Biopython code that builds the backbone (N, CA, C, O; Angstrom):
import numpy as np
from Bio.PDB.StructureBuilder import StructureBuilder

atoms = [
    (1, "MET", "N", (50.211, 191.170, 109.860)),
    (1, "MET", "CA", (50.298, 192.511, 110.387)),
    (1, "MET", "C", (51.561, 192.381, 109.252)),
    (1, "MET", "O", (52.244, 191.385, 109.012)),
    (2, "LYS", "N", (51.624, 193.545, 108.726)),
    (2, "LYS", "CA", (52.760, 194.265, 108.237)),
    (2, "LYS", "C", (53.289, 195.053, 108.726)),
    (2, "LYS", "O", (52.780, 196.171, 108.648)),
    (3, "VAL", "N", (54.777, 194.876, 109.600)),
    (3, "VAL", "CA", (55.449, 195.987, 110.161)),
    (3, "VAL", "C", (56.599, 196.178, 109.559)),
    (3, "VAL", "O", (57.056, 195.230, 108.920)),
    (4, "PHE", "N", (57.490, 197.684, 109.623)),
    (4, "PHE", "CA", (58.180, 198.078, 109.245)),
    (4, "PHE", "C", (59.360, 198.568, 110.411)),
    (4, "PHE", "O", (59.073, 198.974, 111.537)),
    (5, "HIS", "N", (60.750, 198.428, 109.864)),
    (5, "HIS", "CA", (61.735, 198.512, 111.127)),
    (5, "HIS", "C", (62.340, 199.737, 110.185)),
    (5, "HIS", "O", (62.525, 199.320, 109.042)),
    (6, "GLY", "N", (62.739, 201.290, 110.367)),
    (6, "GLY", "CA", (63.189, 202.024, 110.378)),
    (6, "GLY", "C", (64.880, 202.358, 109.836)),
    (6, "GLY", "O", (65.747, 202.982, 110.448)),
    (7, "THR", "N", (64.925, 201.997, 109.100)),
    (7, "THR", "CA", (67.060, 201.899, 109.406)),
    (7, "THR", "C", (67.927, 202.438, 107.881)),
    (7, "THR", "O", (67.430, 202.652, 106.775)),
    (8, "THR", "N", (69.061, 202.525, 108.225)),
    (8, "THR", "CA", (69.768, 202.641, 106.550)),
    (8, "THR", "C", (70.540, 201.568, 106.362)),
    (8, "THR", "O", (71.338, 201.612, 105.425)),
    (9, "LEU", "N", (70.457, 200.021, 107.450)),
    (9, "LEU", "CA", (70.592, 199.099, 107.002)),
    (9, "LEU", "C", (69.773, 198.140, 106.778)),
    (9, "LEU", "O", (68.579, 198.437, 106.817)),
    (10, "ILE", "N", (70.281, 196.226, 106.377)),
    (10, "ILE", "CA", (69.399, 195.846, 106.168)),
    (10, "ILE", "C", (69.238, 194.725, 107.055)),
    (10, "ILE", "O", (69.997, 193.756, 107.066)),
    (11, "VAL", "N", (68.090, 194.897, 107.904)),
    (11, "VAL", "CA", (68.377, 193.521, 109.216)),
    (11, "VAL", "C", (67.496, 192.704, 108.667)),
    (11, "VAL", "O", (66.559, 193.176, 108.023)),
    (12, "ASP", "N", (67.639, 191.433, 108.819)),
    (12, "ASP", "CA", (67.286, 190.270, 107.987)),
    (12, "ASP", "C", (66.983, 189.673, 109.197)),
    (12, "ASP", "O", (65.857, 189.197, 109.337)),
    (13, "THR", "N", (67.859, 189.609, 110.175)),
    (13, "THR", "CA", (67.841, 188.952, 111.498)),
    (13, "THR", "C", (67.705, 189.602, 112.694)),
    (13, "THR", "O", (68.676, 189.584, 113.451)),
    (14, "PRO", "N", (66.708, 190.174, 113.025)),
    (14, "PRO", "CA", (66.749, 191.592, 114.202)),
    (14, "PRO", "C", (67.415, 190.852, 115.617)),
    (14, "PRO", "O", (67.603, 189.645, 115.770)),
    (15, "LEU", "N", (67.701, 191.920, 116.565)),
    (15, "LEU", "CA", (68.212, 190.957, 117.784)),
    (15, "LEU", "C", (67.772, 192.339, 119.033)),
    (15, "LEU", "O", (68.314, 193.444, 119.072)),
    (16, "VAL", "N", (66.917, 191.956, 119.736)),
    (16, "VAL", "CA", (66.843, 193.076, 121.079)),
    (16, "VAL", "C", (67.896, 193.580, 122.032)),
    (16, "VAL", "O", (67.627, 194.396, 122.914)),
    (17, "GLY", "N", (69.098, 193.082, 121.841)),
    (17, "GLY", "CA", (70.364, 193.426, 122.510)),
    (17, "GLY", "C", (71.115, 194.437, 121.721)),
    (17, "GLY", "O", (72.189, 194.947, 122.040)),
    (18, "VAL", "N", (70.776, 194.547, 121.202)),
    (18, "VAL", "CA", (72.036, 195.516, 119.765)),
    (18, "VAL", "C", (71.538, 197.176, 120.175)),
    (18, "VAL", "O", (72.351, 198.087, 120.019)),
    (19, "GLY", "N", (70.649, 197.354, 120.513)),
    (19, "GLY", "CA", (69.805, 198.909, 120.514)),
    (19, "GLY", "C", (70.259, 199.507, 121.595)),
    (19, "GLY", "O", (70.880, 199.126, 122.587)),
    (20, "ARG", "N", (69.704, 200.842, 121.105)),
    (20, "ARG", "CA", (70.413, 202.269, 122.194)),
    (20, "ARG", "C", (69.101, 201.888, 123.618)),
    (20, "ARG", "O", (67.879, 201.764, 123.696)),
    (21, "LYS", "N", (70.207, 201.829, 124.473)),
    (21, "LYS", "CA", (69.270, 202.218, 125.872)),
    (21, "LYS", "C", (68.701, 203.351, 126.168)),
    (21, "LYS", "O", (67.853, 203.333, 127.061)),
    (22, "ASN", "N", (69.021, 204.612, 125.501)),
    (22, "ASN", "CA", (68.091, 205.715, 125.882)),
    (22, "ASN", "C", (66.954, 206.040, 125.262)),
    (22, "ASN", "O", (66.591, 207.212, 125.155)),
    (23, "LEU", "N", (66.274, 205.014, 124.786)),
    (23, "LEU", "CA", (65.060, 205.175, 123.229)),
    (23, "LEU", "C", (63.953, 205.629, 124.150)),
    (23, "LEU", "O", (64.105, 205.954, 125.327)),
    (24, "ASP", "N", (62.818, 205.612, 123.470)),
    (24, "ASP", "CA", (61.722, 205.567, 124.543)),
    (24, "ASP", "C", (61.194, 204.267, 125.361)),
    (24, "ASP", "O", (60.423, 204.432, 126.306)),
    (25, "PHE", "N", (61.583, 203.104, 125.016)),
    (25, "PHE", "CA", (61.026, 201.944, 125.591)),
    (25, "PHE", "C", (62.339, 201.317, 126.076)),
    (25, "PHE", "O", (62.156, 200.348, 126.812)),
    (26, "GLY", "N", (63.519, 201.613, 125.860)),
    (26, "GLY", "CA", (64.837, 201.405, 126.533)),
    (26, "GLY", "C", (65.393, 200.832, 125.012)),
    (26, "GLY", "O", (65.364, 201.149, 123.823)),
    (27, "GLU", "N", (65.964, 199.672, 125.990)),
    (27, "GLU", "CA", (66.252, 198.863, 124.461)),
    (27, "GLU", "C", (65.471, 197.685, 124.064)),
    (27, "GLU", "O", (64.887, 196.758, 124.624)),
    (28, "GLY", "N", (65.778, 198.246, 122.440)),
    (28, "GLY", "CA", (64.797, 196.598, 122.222)),
    (28, "GLY", "C", (64.733, 196.600, 120.806)),
    (28, "GLY", "O", (65.828, 197.093, 120.536)),
    (29, "PHE", "N", (63.875, 196.253, 119.148)),
    (29, "PHE", "CA", (64.025, 196.112, 118.505)),
    (29, "PHE", "C", (62.539, 196.711, 117.791)),
    (29, "PHE", "O", (61.468, 196.116, 117.674)),
    (30, "TYR", "N", (62.878, 197.998, 117.401)),
    (30, "TYR", "CA", (61.917, 199.057, 116.727)),
    (30, "TYR", "C", (60.700, 199.021, 116.201)),
    (30, "TYR", "O", (60.499, 198.862, 117.405)),
    (31, "LEU", "N", (59.604, 199.002, 115.609)),
    (31, "LEU", "CA", (58.969, 198.566, 115.301)),
    (31, "LEU", "C", (57.513, 199.979, 114.542)),
    (31, "LEU", "O", (57.391, 201.058, 115.124)),
    (32, "THR", "N", (56.784, 199.698, 113.498)),
    (32, "THR", "CA", (55.470, 200.423, 113.000)),
    (32, "THR", "C", (54.909, 199.818, 112.437)),
    (32, "THR", "O", (55.512, 198.904, 111.874)),
    (33, "SER", "N", (53.412, 199.935, 112.225)),
    (33, "SER", "CA", (52.617, 199.522, 111.275)),
    (33, "SER", "C", (52.861, 200.624, 110.431)),
    (33, "SER", "O", (52.774, 200.226, 109.270)),
    (34, "ILE", "N", (53.080, 201.617, 110.469)),
    (34, "ILE", "CA", (53.103, 203.266, 109.341)),
    (34, "ILE", "C", (54.266, 202.627, 108.585)),
    (34, "ILE", "O", (55.172, 202.056, 109.192)),
    (35, "ARG", "N", (54.229, 202.738, 107.110)),
    (35, "ARG", "CA", (55.368, 202.192, 106.427)),
    (35, "ARG", "C", (56.022, 203.981, 106.318)),
    (35, "ARG", "O", (57.186, 204.197, 106.655)),
    (36, "GLN", "N", (55.484, 204.662, 106.023)),
    (36, "GLN", "CA", (55.659, 206.494, 105.691)),
    (36, "GLN", "C", (56.847, 206.691, 107.692)),
    (36, "GLN", "O", (57.998, 207.080, 107.891)),
    (37, "GLN", "N", (56.060, 206.329, 108.388)),
    (37, "GLN", "CA", (56.890, 206.568, 110.104)),
    (37, "GLN", "C", (57.927, 205.477, 109.579)),
    (37, "GLN", "O", (58.709, 205.666, 110.510)),
    (38, "ALA", "N", (58.273, 204.931, 109.167)),
    (38, "ALA", "CA", (59.535, 204.048, 109.384)),
    (38, "ALA", "C", (60.464, 204.723, 108.268)),
    (38, "ALA", "O", (61.657, 204.938, 108.481)),
    (39, "ILE", "N", (59.825, 205.043, 107.055)),
    (39, "ILE", "CA", (60.901, 206.057, 106.398)),
    (39, "ILE", "C", (61.141, 207.246, 106.675)),
    (39, "ILE", "O", (61.740, 207.904, 105.824)),
    (40, "GLU", "N", (60.778, 207.842, 107.858)),
    (40, "GLU", "CA", (61.483, 208.930, 107.652)),
    (40, "GLU", "C", (62.223, 208.916, 109.488)),
    (40, "GLU", "O", (62.741, 209.893, 110.029)),
    (41, "TRP", "N", (62.080, 207.759, 110.006)),
    (41, "TRP", "CA", (62.733, 207.268, 111.032)),
    (41, "TRP", "C", (64.158, 206.869, 110.062)),
    (41, "TRP", "O", (65.128, 206.682, 110.796)),
    (42, "ALA", "N", (64.330, 206.778, 109.255)),
    (42, "ALA", "CA", (65.610, 206.287, 108.701)),
    (42, "ALA", "C", (66.499, 206.831, 108.078)),
    (42, "ALA", "O", (67.708, 206.695, 107.897)),
    (43, "GLN", "N", (65.132, 207.934, 107.562)),
    (43, "GLN", "CA", (66.081, 209.737, 107.127)),
    (43, "GLN", "C", (66.542, 210.486, 108.131)),
    (43, "GLN", "O", (67.270, 211.458, 107.928)),
    (44, "ARG", "N", (66.219, 210.162, 109.133)),
    (44, "ARG", "CA", (66.681, 211.513, 110.207)),
    (44, "ARG", "C", (67.999, 210.814, 110.935)),
    (44, "ARG", "O", (67.980, 209.625, 111.253)),
    (45, "THR", "N", (68.926, 211.508, 111.122)),
    (45, "THR", "CA", (70.017, 210.973, 112.043)),
    (45, "THR", "C", (69.500, 210.590, 113.744)),
    (45, "THR", "O", (68.413, 210.641, 114.319)),
    (46, "ARG", "N", (70.408, 210.333, 114.014)),
    (46, "ARG", "CA", (70.244, 209.787, 115.886)),
    (46, "ARG", "C", (69.651, 210.582, 116.642)),
    (46, "ARG", "O", (68.612, 210.229, 117.201)),
    (47, "ASP", "N", (70.136, 211.718, 116.807)),
    (47, "ASP", "CA", (69.881, 212.536, 117.679)),
    (47, "ASP", "C", (68.692, 213.664, 117.283)),
    (47, "ASP", "O", (68.473, 214.505, 118.154)),
    (48, "GLU", "N", (68.091, 213.729, 116.329)),
    (48, "GLU", "CA", (66.996, 214.518, 115.631)),
    (48, "GLU", "C", (66.061, 213.589, 115.519)),
    (48, "GLU", "O", (65.165, 214.171, 114.907)),
    (49, "ALA", "N", (65.709, 212.501, 115.730)),
    (49, "ALA", "CA", (64.663, 211.703, 115.591)),
    (49, "ALA", "C", (64.408, 210.979, 117.744)),
    (49, "ALA", "O", (63.365, 210.571, 118.255)),
    (50, "LEU", "N", (65.636, 211.098, 118.319)),
    (50, "LEU", "CA", (65.137, 211.027, 119.809)),
    (50, "LEU", "C", (64.439, 212.706, 119.725)),
    (50, "LEU", "O", (63.242, 212.776, 120.003)),
    (51, "ILE", "N", (65.091, 213.888, 119.391)),
    (51, "ILE", "CA", (64.355, 214.775, 120.024)),
    (51, "ILE", "C", (62.482, 215.033, 119.503)),
    (51, "ILE", "O", (61.427, 215.328, 120.064)),
    (52, "ARG", "N", (62.967, 214.693, 118.087)),
    (52, "ARG", "CA", (61.273, 215.089, 117.742)),
    (52, "ARG", "C", (60.399, 214.254, 118.144)),
    (52, "ARG", "O", (59.229, 214.603, 118.294)),
    (53, "LEU", "N", (60.886, 212.807, 118.425)),
    (53, "LEU", "CA", (59.816, 212.172, 118.654)),
    (53, "LEU", "C", (59.396, 212.302, 119.691)),
    (53, "LEU", "O", (58.498, 211.491, 119.914)),
    (54, "GLN", "N", (59.597, 212.929, 120.455)),
    (54, "GLN", "CA", (59.079, 213.512, 122.119)),
    (54, "GLN", "C", (57.780, 214.628, 121.795)),
    (54, "GLN", "O", (57.113, 215.069, 122.731)),
    (55, "TYR", "N", (57.474, 215.073, 120.192)),
    (55, "TYR", "CA", (56.748, 215.951, 120.004)),
    (55, "TYR", "C", (55.634, 215.746, 119.212)),
    (55, "TYR", "O", (54.655, 216.491, 119.188)),
    (56, "GLU", "N", (55.805, 214.581, 118.461)),
    (56, "GLU", "CA", (54.974, 214.281, 117.251)),
    (56, "GLU", "C", (53.629, 213.946, 117.980)),
    (56, "GLU", "O", (53.346, 214.233, 119.143)),
    (57, "LYS", "N", (52.846, 213.271, 117.052)),
    (57, "LYS", "CA", (51.341, 212.647, 117.144)),
    (57, "LYS", "C", (51.649, 211.664, 118.148)),
    (57, "LYS", "O", (52.782, 211.496, 118.600)),
    (58, "PRO", "N", (50.807, 211.129, 118.433)),
    (58, "PRO", "CA", (50.723, 209.715, 118.553)),
    (58, "PRO", "C", (51.084, 208.870, 117.685)),
    (58, "PRO", "O", (50.454, 208.903, 116.628)),
    (59, "ASN", "N", (52.377, 207.679, 117.844)),
    (59, "ASN", "CA", (52.181, 207.148, 116.112)),
    (59, "ASN", "C", (52.044, 204.933, 116.544)),
    (59, "ASN", "O", (51.434, 204.387, 117.462)),
    (60, "ASN", "N", (52.761, 204.395, 115.591)),
    (60, "ASN", "CA", (52.180, 202.935, 116.796)),
    (60, "ASN", "C", (53.430, 202.207, 116.522)),
    (60, "ASN", "O", (53.709, 201.351, 115.682)),
    (61, "GLN", "N", (54.228, 202.881, 117.626)),
    (61, "GLN", "CA", (55.284, 202.378, 117.794)),
    (61, "GLN", "C", (55.270, 200.952, 118.762)),
    (61, "GLN", "O", (54.636, 200.912, 119.816)),
    (62, "ILE", "N", (56.134, 199.695, 118.197)),
    (62, "ILE", "CA", (56.305, 198.757, 118.917)),
    (62, "ILE", "C", (57.692, 198.282, 119.227)),
    (62, "ILE", "O", (58.514, 197.970, 118.366)),
    (63, "CYS", "N", (57.886, 198.253, 120.488)),
    (63, "CYS", "CA", (59.772, 197.688, 120.797)),
    (63, "CYS", "C", (59.330, 196.196, 121.369)),
    (63, "CYS", "O", (58.649, 196.088, 122.389)),
    (64, "LEU", "N", (59.681, 195.328, 120.785)),
    (64, "LEU", "CA", (60.029, 193.902, 121.429)),
    (64, "LEU", "C", (61.052, 193.774, 121.915)),
    (64, "LEU", "O", (62.062, 194.052, 121.268)),
    (65, "ILE", "N", (61.136, 193.265, 123.344)),
    (65, "ILE", "CA", (62.267, 193.673, 124.114)),
    (65, "ILE", "C", (62.576, 191.641, 124.831)),
    (65, "ILE", "O", (63.134, 191.106, 125.790)),
    (66, "ARG", "N", (61.909, 191.281, 123.789)),
    (66, "ARG", "CA", (62.168, 190.095, 124.258)),
    (66, "ARG", "C", (62.785, 189.156, 122.890)),
    (66, "ARG", "O", (62.012, 188.997, 121.945)),
    (67, "GLN", "N", (63.894, 188.673, 122.830)),
    (67, "GLN", "CA", (64.015, 187.903, 121.700)),
    (67, "GLN", "C", (63.532, 186.789, 121.034)),
    (67, "GLN", "O", (63.846, 186.606, 119.858)),
    (68, "GLU", "N", (62.868, 186.083, 121.580)),
    (68, "GLU", "CA", (62.052, 185.242, 121.730)),
    (68, "GLU", "C", (60.502, 185.048, 120.725)),
    (68, "GLU", "O", (59.916, 184.122, 120.163)),
    (69, "LEU", "N", (60.267, 186.854, 120.967)),
    (69, "LEU", "CA", (59.085, 186.692, 120.494)),
    (69, "LEU", "C", (59.793, 187.671, 118.669)),
    (69, "LEU", "O", (59.346, 187.895, 117.544)),
    (70, "ILE", "N", (60.423, 187.800, 119.051)),
    (70, "ILE", "CA", (60.937, 188.112, 117.519)),
    (70, "ILE", "C", (61.082, 186.952, 116.078)),
    (70, "ILE", "O", (60.711, 186.838, 114.909)),
    (71, "ASP", "N", (62.193, 185.987, 117.524)),
    (71, "ASP", "CA", (62.115, 184.578, 116.705)),
    (71, "ASP", "C", (61.132, 183.442, 116.285)),
    (71, "ASP", "O", (61.347, 182.370, 115.721)),
    (72, "LYS", "N", (59.869, 184.077, 116.785)),
    (72, "LYS", "CA", (58.487, 183.075, 116.613)),
    (72, "LYS", "C", (57.831, 183.913, 115.744)),
    (72, "LYS", "O", (57.134, 183.369, 114.887)),
    (73, "PHE", "N", (57.895, 185.148, 115.769)),
    (73, "PHE", "CA", (56.904, 185.722, 114.908)),
    (73, "PHE", "C", (57.011, 186.436, 114.291)),
    (73, "PHE", "O", (55.993, 186.926, 113.802)),
    (74, "LEU", "N", (58.574, 187.045, 113.853)),
    (74, "LEU", "CA", (58.978, 187.721, 112.964)),
    (74, "LEU", "C", (59.371, 187.236, 111.791)),
    (74, "LEU", "O", (59.984, 186.169, 111.846)),
    (75, "VAL", "N", (59.143, 187.855, 110.427)),
    (75, "VAL", "CA", (59.616, 187.173, 108.986)),
    (75, "VAL", "C", (60.252, 187.838, 108.448)),
    (75, "VAL", "O", (59.461, 188.489, 107.765)),
    (76, "PHE", "N", (61.570, 188.303, 108.168)),
    (76, "PHE", "CA", (62.176, 189.124, 107.053)),
    (76, "PHE", "C", (61.434, 189.166, 105.619)),
    (76, "PHE", "O", (61.301, 188.078, 105.060)),
    (77, "LYS", "N", (60.927, 190.343, 104.957)),
    (77, "LYS", "CA", (60.247, 189.939, 103.805)),
    (77, "LYS", "C", (61.256, 191.069, 102.684)),
    (77, "LYS", "O", (61.839, 190.764, 101.644)),
    (78, "GLU", "N", (61.207, 191.818, 103.068)),
    (78, "GLU", "CA", (62.712, 192.790, 101.955)),
    (78, "GLU", "C", (62.780, 193.618, 102.433)),
    (78, "GLU", "O", (62.241, 193.765, 103.530)),
    (79, "ALA", "N", (63.607, 194.731, 101.727)),
    (79, "ALA", "CA", (63.788, 195.903, 102.614)),
    (79, "ALA", "C", (64.419, 196.823, 100.652)),
    (79, "ALA", "O", (64.947, 196.674, 99.550)),
    (80, "ILE", "N", (63.854, 197.579, 101.483)),
    (80, "ILE", "CA", (63.367, 198.819, 100.758)),
    (80, "ILE", "C", (64.232, 199.888, 100.588)),
    (80, "ILE", "O", (64.168, 200.777, 101.437)),
    (81, "LEU", "N", (65.081, 200.007, 99.619)),
    (81, "LEU", "CA", (65.577, 201.216, 99.841)),
    (81, "LEU", "C", (65.296, 202.846, 99.459)),
    (81, "LEU", "O", (64.988, 203.280, 98.349)),
    (82, "LEU", "N", (65.487, 203.596, 100.672)),
    (82, "LEU", "CA", (64.771, 205.146, 100.544)),
    (82, "LEU", "C", (64.574, 205.351, 99.681)),
    (82, "LEU", "O", (63.430, 205.015, 99.375)),
    (83, "ASN", "N", (65.628, 206.224, 98.224)),
    (83, "ASN", "CA", (65.388, 206.453, 96.989)),
    (83, "ASN", "C", (63.943, 205.668, 96.550)),
    (83, "ASN", "O", (62.888, 206.302, 96.577)),
    (84, "ASP", "N", (63.967, 204.745, 96.288)),
    (84, "ASP", "CA", (62.576, 203.785, 95.919)),
    (84, "ASP", "C", (61.354, 204.261, 96.735)),
    (84, "ASP", "O", (60.281, 204.393, 96.147)),
    (85, "ALA", "N", (61.440, 204.491, 97.882)),
    (85, "ALA", "CA", (60.006, 204.628, 98.932)),
    (85, "ALA", "C", (59.191, 205.336, 98.525)),
    (85, "ALA", "O", (59.727, 206.287, 97.955)),
    (86, "LYS", "N", (57.950, 205.397, 98.507)),
    (86, "LYS", "CA", (57.004, 206.030, 97.856)),
    (86, "LYS", "C", (55.921, 206.520, 99.077)),
    (86, "LYS", "O", (54.906, 207.152, 98.784)),
]
sb = StructureBuilder()
sb.init_structure("model")
sb.init_model(0)
sb.init_chain("A")
sb.init_seg("    ")
for serial, (resi, resn, name, xyz) in enumerate(atoms, 1):
    if name == "N":
        sb.init_residue(resn, " ", resi, " ")
    sb.init_atom(name, np.array(xyz, "f"), 0.0, 1.0, " ", f" {name:<3s}", serial, name[0])
structure = sb.get_structure()
């Protein structure tokens, strides 16, 4: 399964303990299987994303809260610049 993380930074070593605690599922590393959704997350400001997420249709949001899951199952493949994303 290919998953995406929407951010303005390259995250080749994901960590569960560095996220914000006030997100949907609390602190963790958030992913989605929907590429366009990750692009939209990366383009939004932090506060705007928190507000909009309450009103959008269901999505494929995944939150990993155990570092051993990330270490065992996630492999960094590539970073895509937003201006190159389609």
